[in-house]
N, C-alpha and C positions, 0 to 999 in steps of 0.2 A: 842179785848184785849187792857186793859189800859194801859196807857204811864209807869207806875211803874211797872206791870207786864212784860211789853215788855223790858223795860231797864234790869231788873232782868234775864229776858231769855239770852238776849245779852252777858250779863256777865257770864251767866252760859255756852253758846256756846265758848264764847273765852277761860275761864278755861279750858273746855275739849279739846278744840283744841291745846292749849300750852302745856299742861300734856302729850299730844300724842305728841307731836314733842320732848320735852324734852326726853321723855322714848324712842324713836325712834333713836334719836343723841347719847344719850347714850350707848344704848347697840349695835349700829353699828360702835361706835368711835373706833378708835386704842388703847386707853387706857383701853377698856373693856376687861376682863379677856377672855384667849382662854380656852373653856369648852371642854374636852374630854371623850369621853364614847367608852372604848376598852374593845372588847370581847377577852380573852386571849385563847391560845390554848387549855388549861386546862379546859376550862368552865367559869372561873371567868370572870365577869364583873367588870373592873377598872372605877370609875368615878374621873376625876381629872380636878383641876382650875389651867392654868399657868398663872402667872402675865406678864402683859404687862406695866406695870408701876412701878417704885419704887424711894423713896427719896434717895439721895446721901448722906446717914448717914452710911450706914452698906452693907455688901454683900446681896444680893437678895437670900432669901430663897425658895428652889424648893424642893415640898413634893409630893409623890404619896403614897396612903394608899393601900398596898395591904396583904391580911393576909396570902396569901400561902407563906411560906418562902422558898420555893424551888426557888422562884425568887430573882434576885439580881438585879444590873443595874449599868448604869453610866450615866452622865451628859456630852452632847458634846456641845461645845459653841464657839463663837468665835465674835470679833468685826463687825459691819454690815459695808459693803461696804469697808471691809480692804482686805489686802494681808494677813492676818492670816491665818495658818492653825488652823484646829479644834484642839481644846482643850478638853481632857477628865478627867473628875472628877467621881472616884468611887461613887456611891450612898452607903449613911450609913444606917443599919437598926438599927432603934429605935422600938422596938416592932413590930407593922402591918406597921410603916411607912418608905418608903424608902425616904432618904433627903441629899442635899449638896445644895451648895451656888455660886449663881454667883458673879463674883468679882465686888465690886461697883465701878461705872464708875463716870467720872466728870458730870456734868449737861449737859442735851442733848446729853449723851454719849448713843449708842444704841449697845446692843448684841442680836445675834440670837443664839437660842438653842434648844436642844430636849431631851429628856430622852428617854432612849433606856434600856427595861427590857429583861433580858436573864435568860433562865431556867438552872437549872444545867446539865439537858441532852442536852443542846446545842440550839441553835436558838435564834435569836434578835426578838423583837418586838419593832417598833417605836411607841411612843404613839400618837405622832402629825403628821398628812399627810406631812406637811412641817415644817421647823423651826419656833419657836414662836419667835417676836421681842420683846424685853424689853427696854425701854426707861426710864432712870436715869432723876432726877429731884431733884433742891435743893427744902428744904422746904419751905413753903410761911406762914406767919404768918397769924393766922387765923382773925385776925383784919381786914386784907386786902383781903383775899380769901372770907370771908362769904360775905362783904358787896359788893364784884365784883359778885358772883354767885345772890345775892340777886336782883341788880340792873339789870341784864341782864335777870333774870327770868321776872322781874316785866316789862322791856322794852318789851319782848316777848307778854307777857300778853296784854299790853295796844296797842301794835300794832294790834294785832288780835283783840281786841274791837275797834281800830280805823277804822279798815277796814268793821267790821260788822254795826258800826255808819254811816259811809259815803254809805253804800248800803241802811239802814233803813231811817235815817234822815240826810242828807249831809249837813244840814245847820248847824247843833251842833258836828260838827267834829273836828275844827281846834285845839281846848282847849286839847283834847285826844292826836293829833297829836304832839304837842309842848309839852306834858306831857313825850310821848313815845321819842322824841328826846333827851331831857333833861337827862330822863333814860340811852338812848342808849350812850348819849356821855360820861356820867360819869363812869358809868360801863363798855364801850367798850374800850373808848379812853383814860380814865385816870386811872381807876384802873386797867384795862386791862394788859397795859404795864408795870405796877408796879408789877402785879403778875407775867408778862413774864421775867421782870428782875430777881426777887427772884427764879423762877424756871429754868430757861435757861440761867441768864446770858446777855440778850439783851432786851432793851425797846421793839423795833419794827423789826420785820424779815419779814414784809410784802412788797409788791412794795412800793418804788423803790429798796428797800435794799435787798430783797428776793422772795420765794414764799410761804411763810407762809399763805396758805388759810383762818386761823381763824381771822388773821391781814386783811386779803383782803377782807373778807366777812362782817366784821364789817364796814370796810369804805366804802364799796359799799351801806350797808343799811342805813348808815349814811347820804350819800349823797341823797340817793332816799328821805330820809323825809325831808331834806331841799329843794331839788326841788319841792316837793309836797306842803311845807308849803307857799314855795316863788309864786308858781304858785296859788295858793288859794288866799294868799293875793294881788297879783296883778290883778288878774282876776274876784275873786270871785267864781270861777269856779273849785275847786280843788276835787270835789268827786272821778272822775275816776284816778287822780293821787294820792289820798290818798288809793284807792284799791289797785293800781300798787305797793306802795310802801309796804304796809302790804304784797303782795303775793311775793315781793323781798325779805323782812324781814324774811319771814317764811321759803321761799324756800332755802336761804343763809345758816339757821340755822338746815337745814336738811342735809346740808352736816357735816359728823360727825367731832366734835371738835378734833382738834390737826393734822388732815389731813396734810402731807406736811409740818409738825411742825418744829422747830429747830432740827437739828440734828449735833453733832460734827464731823467734816470731820477727819476719822481716816488716810487717806493718808497723811494728813499734820503733825499728831501727831506724837510726838517723843515716840519711845519705843514701 
């Protein structure tokens, strides 16, 4: 295989691995909607999708489509990790849709909720096996969010490509590693905190100020690239450092986004 074809092949492998990692992170993260497929006592199957994130600009709508008008329902909710009793909001029917709204919370505020359907003849059906958690966030300007997402995606792509390059031709790896570090620094340590400030009111909630895994994993990945580049510059033998940095980069980004993220402490909140 000639050098050009090998380069193309390495980029294809890097893109496939990166896209797979992005999809996995997205689908396993706490901001991914909870999908429910429920078979009712009357034989119908109801499919619903419950939100787990919403902007703090209005109440969050909750909807269940059910064509059988013998069913009514209610929305039970309370603030997460609070001393609140469960609040009950009746579901209103509009055509084939039962709906209600969760009250808007400040950024980083979380509610837990569930939808309970009821037959006119009696009996309750909980749609979700356990309460769904929704986190509210402030709106982030597209001009900040889009570059952040782009830089982070490109850093993952370049990180993967760097690791493959280190395995294939280790003497041509440093430039890719430096580009990876630059992209990660701009996307994760400059734009990332700005996004978090807009969304949740704080620039940094990882160590030493908190336990946000998104912040901590970004810092860990950045540290690994700095060490790898430094070791290569000092000894000229950075091959396995680059491979290690790539593995750490990919592994930490397999941790779902927003795990242990910002959360409003309702025990200290008034009201």
